[in-house]
N, C-alpha and C positions, 0 to 999 in steps of 0.2 A: 358507458364506453369502456372498453379496456386499452391500457395503454402498455408498451413494450418499451423497459431502458434500453438507450441508446447510446448511452454513455455517462459515466460516472467522473464528474469535472471536479479539482481540486484548485481552490484558487492558490496563487503561490509566488514567489518573485523569480526564479528563474527555472523556468519550463522545460527547457532544453539539460538541465542537470537533472530535475527529478525526472524526465520521462526515460534517460539512459538507466538511473539507478530501478526504476519500476520495470521498464522491460527486462533488464537482467534478472529481476527477482520472480517476475511472475513466464518468462519465457518468449514474449513478443517481441518485437521490431519497434525501435524507436523513430517516430516518425515528426519533424518540426513543418508544422501545417505553415504556420507564420512564424514572425519573430516574438509574438508573444503568445504562441500557441502551439503548444506538441502533445500526444498522444501515444499510446502505445496499441501498435496495430494486433489483435490479440487473434490467437490461433483457437483457443475453446473456450472464452470468455468476455462479458462483456466489455468494448472498450473503455481504459482509463486515460482521461485527460488531463493539462496541466494549463492553465489559463493565469497568464501574469496580472496581478491585480496593485494596485499604488500601494495600500496599505499592508502591513505586516500581520501575520498570524499572532491573536493576541489573549485568545481564549482556548478551552479543550474543544475538540472537535465536538461536532452534534450528530456525526456520521462518521463511521471507521469501519474499514475492509477488515472482515476474517478470513483469512487464508488457512485451506487446509493443507496440513505442512508433512504430516505423518510422521515424523521426529521432530517435534517442538524443539528440542534443543539445536540439534544439527541447523535446521534451517535457521534460527536466530542466528548462531554463528555466523551464516553466512550471508545474513543479510548484515550484520554486524562489519562485515569485511567491506561490504558493498557501503558503509555511511552511515547503517542506521544504528540508532542508539536502543540498548534494552532499557525498559521501566518496570524497575523492582524484579523480582524474581518470578521463577514459571511457578504458575498456581495448577493445583490440582483440585476440583471438586465433585459433585457426583456427576456431573455431564462430560468430563475428560479432563485435560491438561489445556492450558494456555499461556500464553507470554506474550505481553505488551511491550510493543515497538514504538519510537517515531523517525518516519525517515528523513532524509538531511535538512528538511525543512520544518520537521517539529509537528508533521502529520501522523496521529496515532493508527496505527494497526494492528493486527494481533495474528498469530500462528496459532492455531488451534489442532487438538487432537482428542478424537473421541476416545471414551475409556475402552479397553478391547473387552469381548462378552456381550 
């Protein structure tokens, strides 16, 4: 059996706040489906959803999103303006450049850009 990803769901405290952050970052429309469930209506990507849970985030994410940003520095600056926090410096390795960030509730994500050539 093969399955298709319908959506990626983040547990969180404030779905309405996170959906607006991620909609701005990804370019989709924020949708509040119910008081505890929101999602980004995707123009060109898998739906990203946010579900209220009673417990807070206490450990590192087991899953995170890598976002192709083109220019990692500009994308990270824009994300910080929206409420993200940089985690460390931009890293360059054999595969390209990346910047780790936390969204407003501490969920990790990265902006990535492959090396030219």
